[in-house]
Wavefront OBJ file of the C-alpha trace (Angstrom):
o trace
v 108.400 8.656 19.547
v 109.147 7.303 16.074
v 106.628 5.230 14.114
v 104.313 2.517 15.444
v 102.974 1.248 12.103
v 102.998 -2.535 11.761
v 103.105 -4.886 8.805
v 99.539 -5.926 9.563
v 98.329 -2.358 9.003
v 100.237 -2.118 5.725
v 98.457 -5.263 4.547
v 95.152 -3.685 5.507
v 95.935 -0.667 3.297
v 96.563 -2.982 0.338
v 93.462 -5.099 0.936
v 91.177 -2.064 1.238
v 92.625 -0.579 -2.000
v 93.952 2.505 -0.237
v 97.369 1.722 -1.722
v 97.564 0.255 -5.258
v 99.541 -2.795 -6.246
v 102.243 -0.774 -8.015
v 103.433 0.981 -4.827
v 106.023 -0.472 -2.462
v 105.812 0.294 1.274
v 108.653 0.298 3.774
v 108.293 0.377 7.543
v 110.565 2.748 9.507
v 113.187 1.333 11.819
v 114.221 2.977 15.067
v 114.485 6.471 13.590
v 112.619 9.254 15.364
v 112.389 11.411 12.241
v 111.853 10.099 8.694
v 114.986 8.851 6.920
v 114.053 8.420 3.285
v 115.722 6.471 0.561
v 115.834 7.796 -3.037
v 112.397 8.035 -4.633
v 110.439 7.577 -1.401
v 107.632 9.679 0.055
v 106.402 9.957 3.630
v 102.733 9.147 4.266
v 100.701 8.611 7.431
v 98.313 5.859 8.410
v 96.079 8.416 10.149
v 95.557 10.146 6.780
v 94.437 6.918 5.098
v 91.848 6.422 7.834
v 90.251 9.811 7.056
v 89.698 9.688 3.293
v 93.177 9.856 1.773
v 94.413 7.283 -0.720
v 97.055 6.693 -3.383
v 97.359 8.013 -5.965
v 96.340 11.388 -4.541
v 93.388 13.137 -6.132
v 94.011 16.092 -8.479
v 92.448 18.441 -5.929
v 94.665 17.245 -3.081
v 97.814 17.554 -5.202
v 96.751 21.040 -6.336
v 96.060 21.965 -2.713
v 99.571 20.893 -1.650
v 101.248 22.683 -4.548
v 99.295 25.936 -4.178
v 99.989 26.296 -0.454
v 103.471 24.686 -0.747
v 102.638 22.015 1.804
v 103.843 18.499 2.533
v 101.667 15.649 3.867
v 103.529 15.840 7.191
v 102.364 19.460 7.576
v 98.714 18.365 7.779
v 97.311 16.844 10.993
v 94.819 14.002 10.794
v 91.842 16.304 11.408
v 92.882 18.530 8.478
v 92.600 15.518 6.155
v 89.114 14.862 7.530
v 87.993 18.452 6.763
v 89.372 18.209 3.231
v 87.493 14.940 2.706
v 84.207 16.492 3.858
v 84.659 19.462 1.536
v 85.429 17.247 -1.473
v 82.441 15.023 -0.666
v 79.992 17.925 -0.644
v 81.268 19.331 -3.927
v 81.040 15.985 -5.745
v 78.056 14.276 -4.082
v 75.697 17.246 -3.591
v 76.606 19.655 -6.391
v 78.180 17.354 -8.947
v 81.431 19.231 -9.630
v 84.995 18.548 -8.585
v 86.449 20.539 -5.662
v 88.605 23.566 -6.433
v 91.142 25.533 -4.426
v 89.164 28.779 -4.924
v 86.019 27.430 -3.302
v 88.061 25.818 -0.557
v 89.760 29.136 0.243
v 86.332 30.802 0.491
v 85.222 28.340 3.173
v 88.444 27.477 5.027
v 91.570 29.225 6.261
v 95.045 28.024 7.212
v 96.912 28.989 10.360
v 100.255 27.993 11.778
v 100.756 25.636 14.702
v 103.615 26.953 16.836
v 105.803 25.290 19.415
v 104.163 25.652 22.833
v 105.887 26.442 26.110
v 106.166 29.388 28.488
v 109.931 29.258 28.351
v 109.981 29.736 24.551
v 110.307 33.417 23.590
v 108.023 35.069 21.063
v 107.644 34.827 18.152
v 107.396 31.092 18.735
v 108.711 28.919 15.891
v 106.290 26.654 13.974
v 106.396 22.933 14.520
v 107.712 20.870 11.630
v 105.102 18.087 11.768
v 101.475 19.191 11.857
v 102.284 22.872 11.404
v 99.281 23.662 9.159
v 95.908 23.780 10.912
v 92.831 23.824 8.658
v 89.842 25.579 10.166
v 86.552 27.097 9.115
v 86.892 30.720 8.020
v 85.062 33.279 10.135
v 81.569 33.743 8.737
v 81.923 30.738 6.421
v 78.565 29.341 5.218
v 80.008 25.831 4.973
v 78.918 23.033 7.298
v 80.694 22.747 10.626
v 82.665 19.626 11.537
v 84.588 18.661 14.662
v 87.606 16.420 14.534
v 88.844 14.133 17.285
v 90.797 15.628 20.174
v 92.564 12.287 20.521
v 94.102 12.571 17.038
v 97.309 13.974 18.511
v 99.543 10.945 18.095
v 99.115 10.840 14.315
v 102.787 11.760 13.819
v 103.694 8.268 15.009
v 101.899 6.637 12.049
v 104.379 7.504 9.284
v 105.930 5.074 6.822
v 107.493 5.215 3.353
v 106.026 4.578 -0.107
v 107.705 4.362 -3.503
v 106.611 3.674 -7.065
v 107.926 0.309 -8.235
v 107.196 1.025 -11.891
v 107.137 3.830 -14.403
v 103.576 4.879 -13.602
v 103.197 7.554 -10.933
v 100.771 5.917 -8.508
v 101.596 8.271 -5.635
v 101.392 11.810 -7.105
v 102.749 13.682 -4.080
v 105.325 16.510 -4.100
v 108.957 15.600 -3.356
v 109.707 15.361 0.340
v 111.151 18.423 2.104
v 112.045 18.793 5.748
v 111.158 21.825 7.835
v 108.038 23.915 8.412
v 105.949 25.292 5.526
v 106.708 28.585 3.811
v 103.103 29.840 4.261
v 102.780 30.626 0.568
v 99.275 31.865 -0.393
v 97.940 31.196 3.105
v 96.138 34.534 3.104
v 94.423 33.838 -0.226
v 90.650 34.369 -0.214
v 88.756 34.892 -3.504
v 85.768 36.358 -1.633
v 83.273 37.344 -4.350
v 85.748 37.489 -7.236
v 85.387 33.842 -8.309
v 82.188 33.201 -10.291
v 82.021 29.438 -9.696
v 82.484 29.915 -5.952
v 79.681 32.471 -5.831
v 77.385 29.923 -7.482
v 78.358 27.293 -4.901
v 77.593 29.693 -2.040
v 74.147 30.542 -3.419
v 73.376 26.905 -4.166
v 74.423 25.860 -0.651
v 72.118 28.496 0.841
v 69.178 27.130 -1.168
v 69.975 23.563 -0.053
v 69.988 24.558 3.608
v 66.734 26.464 3.182
v 64.736 23.934 1.180
v 66.099 20.574 2.406
v 67.142 18.920 5.656
v 70.792 18.509 4.691
v 73.210 18.465 7.625
v 76.899 17.879 8.271
v 76.237 14.236 9.217
v 74.888 13.634 5.698
v 78.277 14.552 4.260
v 80.191 12.337 6.706
v 78.085 9.249 6.129
v 78.130 9.803 2.372
v 81.761 8.895 1.812
v 81.674 6.264 4.580
v 78.597 4.431 3.278
v 79.689 4.853 -0.350
v 82.976 3.107 0.570
v 84.923 5.789 -1.306
v 88.066 7.855 -0.546
v 87.412 11.540 -1.354
v 91.125 12.460 -1.614
v 92.114 9.557 -3.873
v 92.273 9.770 -7.664
v 89.109 8.200 -9.092
v 87.605 7.585 -12.497
v 84.559 9.766 -11.874
v 82.817 11.942 -9.302
v 80.633 10.671 -6.461
v 77.548 12.029 -8.231
v 78.192 9.495 -11.034
v 78.735 6.453 -8.850
v 76.717 3.328 -9.478
v 76.123 -0.035 -7.807
v 78.466 -2.436 -5.986
v 80.675 -2.909 -9.051
v 81.755 0.747 -9.219
v 85.569 0.701 -9.551
v 85.958 3.894 -7.515
v 84.843 2.075 -4.348
v 87.305 0.401 -2.010
v 84.746 -2.410 -1.847
v 81.240 -3.007 -3.124
v 80.008 -4.640 0.060
v 77.516 -2.447 1.954
v 77.735 -1.288 5.569
v 74.903 -1.361 8.062
v 73.707 1.915 9.580
v 75.247 0.959 12.891
v 78.619 0.287 11.298
v 78.467 3.644 9.500
v 78.040 5.356 12.883
v 80.927 3.384 14.374
v 83.216 4.327 11.507
v 82.163 7.987 11.735
v 83.019 8.120 15.425
v 86.454 6.734 14.642
v 87.372 9.887 12.718
v 85.253 12.727 14.153
v 82.982 13.871 16.943
v 79.345 13.311 16.038
v 76.023 12.598 17.741
v 74.786 10.513 14.802
v 72.153 7.988 16.025
v 72.225 4.320 15.044
v 68.830 4.613 13.305
v 69.837 7.665 11.244
v 67.989 8.778 8.139
v 69.193 10.896 5.256
v 68.481 14.603 5.509
v 69.274 14.837 1.786
v 70.207 11.810 -0.294
v 73.496 12.307 -2.175
v 73.600 12.223 -5.944
v 74.288 9.052 -7.938
v 73.205 7.375 -11.169
v 70.065 6.146 -9.365
v 69.504 9.593 -7.821
v 70.582 11.837 -10.705
v 70.874 15.595 -10.754
v 67.598 16.945 -12.167
v 66.982 20.183 -13.947
v 65.094 21.452 -10.934
v 67.325 20.565 -8.018
v 66.470 21.146 -5.231
v 63.319 23.114 -6.110
v 61.265 23.576 -9.248
v 61.881 27.268 -9.856
v 64.297 28.243 -12.607
v 66.757 29.964 -10.262
v 67.738 26.582 -8.736
v 68.523 24.736 -11.949
v 71.856 23.261 -10.994
v 72.863 22.152 -14.503
v 72.387 25.639 -15.845
v 74.308 27.265 -13.007
v 77.258 24.825 -13.083
v 78.598 24.270 -16.606
v 81.344 22.026 -15.178
v 78.757 19.334 -14.462
v 78.396 18.634 -18.181
v 82.035 19.372 -18.999
v 83.336 16.776 -16.525
v 81.069 13.888 -17.490
v 82.630 10.484 -17.030
v 83.301 8.060 -19.796
v 82.522 4.367 -20.012
v 83.487 2.475 -16.846
v 84.051 -1.243 -16.529
v 82.505 -2.841 -13.476
v 84.737 -4.556 -10.971
v 84.103 -8.041 -9.648
v 82.527 -8.135 -6.193
v 84.627 -9.009 -3.166
v 83.859 -12.336 -1.527
v 84.722 -10.798 1.850
v 84.744 -7.214 3.113
v 88.341 -5.914 2.995
v 87.447 -2.909 5.148
v 84.917 -3.998 7.786
v 84.132 -2.396 11.098
v 85.384 -4.478 14.019
v 84.597 -3.469 17.577
v 87.717 -2.773 19.610
v 86.665 -5.449 22.116
v 86.983 -8.065 19.378
v 90.318 -6.879 18.024
v 92.870 -9.649 17.747
v 96.050 -8.962 15.851
v 96.210 -12.208 13.923
v 98.534 -13.266 11.150
v 98.340 -11.420 7.875
v 97.582 -12.975 4.523
v 101.147 -12.456 3.313
v 104.031 -10.073 3.732
v 103.640 -7.149 1.360
v 106.649 -5.063 2.233
v 109.033 -4.637 -0.650
v 106.913 -6.356 -3.287
v 103.458 -6.249 -4.809
v 100.839 -8.004 -2.670
v 99.067 -11.121 -3.886
v 95.331 -11.182 -4.252
v 93.626 -12.267 -1.010
v 92.168 -15.739 -1.138
v 90.239 -17.917 1.245
v 87.343 -17.350 3.576
v 87.015 -14.717 6.262
v 88.309 -17.258 8.797
v 91.564 -17.648 6.862
v 92.141 -13.929 6.357
v 91.922 -11.614 9.347
v 90.472 -8.220 8.447
v 91.016 -5.101 10.475
v 89.771 -1.543 10.580
v 92.404 0.718 12.111
v 90.831 2.455 15.060
v 92.191 6.000 15.053
v 95.058 5.046 17.413
v 92.868 5.784 20.402
v 94.318 7.519 23.470
v 95.414 5.279 26.355
v 92.275 6.065 28.339
v 89.946 4.720 25.673
v 92.190 1.817 24.750
v 92.465 0.607 28.340
v 89.169 1.625 29.955
v 86.809 1.102 27.029
v 83.917 3.041 25.502
v 81.590 2.631 28.481
v 83.948 4.369 30.881
v 84.813 7.113 28.384
v 81.139 7.784 27.622
v 80.450 8.072 31.345
v 83.204 10.642 31.718
v 81.884 12.577 28.742
v 78.355 12.597 30.193
v 79.705 14.067 33.422
v 81.364 16.900 31.535
v 84.905 15.665 32.027
v 87.476 15.799 29.280
v 88.451 12.579 27.586
v 92.133 12.785 28.343
v 94.616 10.188 29.434
v 96.048 10.367 32.961
v 99.235 12.316 33.435
v 102.391 10.334 32.887
v 103.664 11.173 36.372
v 100.482 10.106 38.139
v 101.111 7.757 41.032
v 99.770 4.287 41.544
v 96.214 3.924 42.748
v 97.564 1.659 45.493
v 99.801 4.370 46.952
v 98.776 5.708 50.416
v 97.018 9.071 50.393
v 98.942 12.136 51.405
v 96.230 13.089 53.920
v 94.056 10.815 56.038
v 90.981 11.875 57.899
v 89.259 10.356 60.908
v 86.847 11.400 63.647
v 87.925 11.771 67.273
v 85.625 12.000 70.296
v 85.819 15.455 71.880
v 83.430 15.788 74.799
v 80.038 14.650 73.622
v 80.738 15.301 69.929
v 82.764 13.600 67.261
v 84.928 16.038 65.366
v 87.078 15.446 62.305
v 90.828 15.500 62.679
v 93.466 15.580 59.973
v 96.416 13.300 60.080
v 99.339 13.943 57.802
v 101.960 11.565 56.590
v 105.002 11.489 58.809
v 107.799 13.449 57.201
v 111.244 11.917 57.120
v 114.074 13.919 58.599
v 116.626 14.969 55.985
v 119.897 13.064 55.956
v 123.102 15.052 56.211
v 125.399 14.958 53.219
v 128.995 15.978 52.662
v 132.200 15.325 54.616
v 132.079 14.061 58.166
v 131.613 16.680 60.849
v 134.541 17.200 63.243
v 134.179 19.142 66.459
v 137.051 21.215 67.778
v 136.330 20.956 71.495
v 136.763 17.639 73.348
v 135.856 16.636 76.886
v 138.635 16.129 79.393
v 140.339 12.783 79.141
v 139.184 12.171 75.599
v 142.304 12.998 73.609
v 142.411 11.282 70.263
v 138.683 10.730 70.104
v 136.925 13.139 67.733
v 133.137 13.092 67.286
v 132.216 12.289 63.722
v 128.803 12.414 62.045
v 127.965 9.391 59.887
v 124.867 9.143 57.671
v 122.228 7.022 59.401
v 121.538 3.662 57.799
v 118.286 3.144 55.858
v 117.220 0.237 58.018
v 114.661 0.665 60.788
v 115.963 2.082 64.079
v 117.142 -0.469 66.626
v 117.553 0.033 70.406
v 120.899 1.631 71.028
v 123.574 0.096 73.154
v 127.265 -0.324 73.461
v 128.923 -0.648 70.104
v 125.719 0.162 68.074
v 125.178 3.162 65.817
v 121.750 4.720 66.076
v 119.568 5.371 63.059
v 117.995 8.371 64.778
v 118.940 11.899 63.710
v 120.415 12.270 67.169
v 122.573 9.186 66.693
v 126.258 8.893 65.920
v 129.419 7.845 67.681
v 130.371 9.819 70.742
v 133.649 11.151 71.967
v 133.918 8.115 74.239
v 133.447 5.689 71.385
v 129.943 4.731 72.522
v 126.692 5.118 70.654
v 124.439 7.939 71.827
v 121.045 6.757 73.131
v 118.206 7.161 70.658
v 115.082 7.710 72.764
v 114.290 8.325 76.426
v 112.357 5.096 76.884
v 115.388 3.006 75.846
v 117.984 4.831 77.892
v 119.629 3.166 80.867
v 121.149 4.658 83.964
v 124.572 4.355 82.347
v 123.364 6.334 79.316
v 121.880 9.045 81.547
v 125.138 9.425 83.410
v 126.913 9.819 80.103
v 124.528 12.607 79.045
v 124.915 14.465 82.324
v 128.681 14.213 81.949
v 128.415 15.756 78.456
v 126.348 18.669 79.784
v 128.860 19.331 82.605
v 131.833 19.507 80.239
v 129.984 21.796 77.780
v 131.301 19.738 74.830
v 127.950 18.288 73.767
v 126.612 19.329 70.408
v 123.181 17.885 70.922
v 121.763 21.087 72.496
v 118.411 21.755 74.060
v 116.816 18.633 72.575
v 119.350 16.365 74.276
v 118.885 18.239 77.558
v 115.148 17.725 77.392
v 115.730 14.083 76.532
v 117.947 13.807 79.653
v 115.212 15.160 81.871
v 112.793 12.673 80.344
v 115.277 9.917 81.174
v 115.362 11.043 84.835
v 111.619 10.731 85.066
v 111.790 7.224 83.689
v 114.267 6.190 86.440
v 112.108 7.428 89.295
v 110.164 4.738 91.189
l 1 2 3 4 5 6 7 8 9 10 11 12 13 14 15 16 17 18 19 20 21 22 23 24 25 26 27 28 29 30 31 32 33 34 35 36 37 38 39 40 41 42 43 44 45 46 47 48 49 50 51 52 53 54 55 56 57 58 59 60 61 62 63 64 65 66 67 68 69 70 71 72 73 74 75 76 77 78 79 80 81 82 83 84 85 86 87 88 89 90 91 92 93 94 95 96 97 98 99 100 101 102 103 104 105 106 107 108 109 110 111 112 113 114 115 116 117 118 119 120 121 122 123 124 125 126 127 128 129 130 131 132 133 134 135 136 137 138 139 140 141 142 143 144 145 146 147 148 149 150 151 152 153 154 155 156 157 158 159 160 161 162 163 164 165 166 167 168 169 170 171 172 173 174 175 176 177 178 179 180 181 182 183 184 185 186 187 188 189 190 191 192 193 194 195 196 197 198 199 200 201 202 203 204 205 206 207 208 209 210 211 212 213 214 215 216 217 218 219 220 221 222 223 224 225 226 227 228 229 230 231 232 233 234 235 236 237 238 239 240 241 242 243 244 245 246 247 248 249 250 251 252 253 254 255 256 257 258 259 260 261 262 263 264 265 266 267 268 269 270 271 272 273 274 275 276 277 278 279 280 281 282 283 284 285 286 287 288 289 290 291 292 293 294 295 296 297 298 299 300 301 302 303 304 305 306 307 308 309 310 311 312 313 314 315 316 317 318 319 320 321 322 323 324 325 326 327 328 329 330 331 332 333 334 335 336 337 338 339 340 341 342 343 344 345 346 347 348 349 350 351 352 353 354 355 356 357 358 359 360 361 362 363 364 365 366 367 368 369 370 371 372 373 374 375 376 377 378 379 380 381 382 383 384 385 386 387 388 389 390 391 392 393 394 395 396 397 398 399 400 401 402 403 404 405 406 407 408 409 410 411 412 413 414 415 416 417 418 419 420 421 422 423 424 425 426 427 428 429 430 431 432 433 434 435 436 437 438 439 440 441 442 443 444 445 446 447 448 449 450 451 452 453 454 455 456 457 458 459 460 461 462 463 464 465 466 467 468 469 470 471 472 473 474 475 476 477 478 479 480 481 482 483 484 485 486 487 488 489 490 491 492 493 494 495 496 497 498 499 500 501 502 503 504 505 506 507 508 509 510 511 512 513 514 515 516 517 518 519 520 521 522 523
């Protein structure tokens, strides 16, 4: 289908600090597959909506290099799972995510081309071929991505560094499916740091009310991108001026829920409360976290917490307007952008919120949700129906039904009767039919079969061609009568003459029609 990314959405990525000023973006043209220019990388808007940002975080780059993956190998839901994992490691333990701990909790499997006509082994798809899922028996929290995130391939565009600094930090682009390098890797109990994380997670689940929703709303409410390179970890974040935030402006609880439902399936209520508050400078990691006994002293069990301490950070000026607000889909209006930012660094946004239209990209919802709205989709979900768009070959709702039912009186009862649509007789195709036998006195006149016209049948008569399947020119050059009720005495005589000569090709149906014509002529 190609790419459907617009210039307005590129501007939104700049305004919300998902793409830095030193990166140039280019929209695709009519190409179906990416056609890169030298120095360009392929990225996806659906990834930016789920916690990815430029430059990529050290963990995300290490993840791609270790498994020999490209961004186009990862579906949108895979980015969401990676963001949740990174958020837990930074905001609830205080250490940066590692590939060893990730491999203990998650596994990778291939996404193959589907179709009954494709022989086995089925080849992997080139875009979205790596599916990230929870490993069997994994103690990590369970998350569910959106089923509607299937059109994410149509959100690709190109990025390129416009200076010497590497503000992208992605591997060079390669076409084709992944090589599946290290996909079977699982450290199990051989990695000491991972074993500590597993034990610490078990104590958190036992002694606190932490849940998967806490992790989701952590990086949403903190206004942070887990898979973007940042100056420090989430456990060291502070106030609205923290430079690792995309904006310092807070979100309401209701807006947090709306944003969460844009990227995952969750039953998070609007009046949610924290099961366990994430770490920050105002909620620091204590020596006895989460309990007071010595076995739960997080700082003693995780030496990396002290080794990865952040340095001095300069606060960033507060935004006068929210560059990444939540806007209900009913209020979406694709207005003019602040300025064109394709091919050059964007200017700083100026003016009030009325002068600058802000937009939150809404997961590229499926047609059903985009056209019918949340109320209709929620009703379908409550009835246990799948939230899927209608089939592309579905007919119009105004088309007549194939079966119609009515009640007919039968004796003293009313019984139901089925009425089916009248089937059209097939039209003959091919060369005209020529009969070998001719009635006496009809030399030079051969009976030919002509396709009936598509217009409605008209009463037959001299010089007219019938639209009935029994129609056609006769050996006498006259049109055969179409129905018994329209036949005249002259037509009946003609039919009887055809039966006497034995040259008629109409058969038993025409003979029955002749008898019906006799009954019509009787007084």
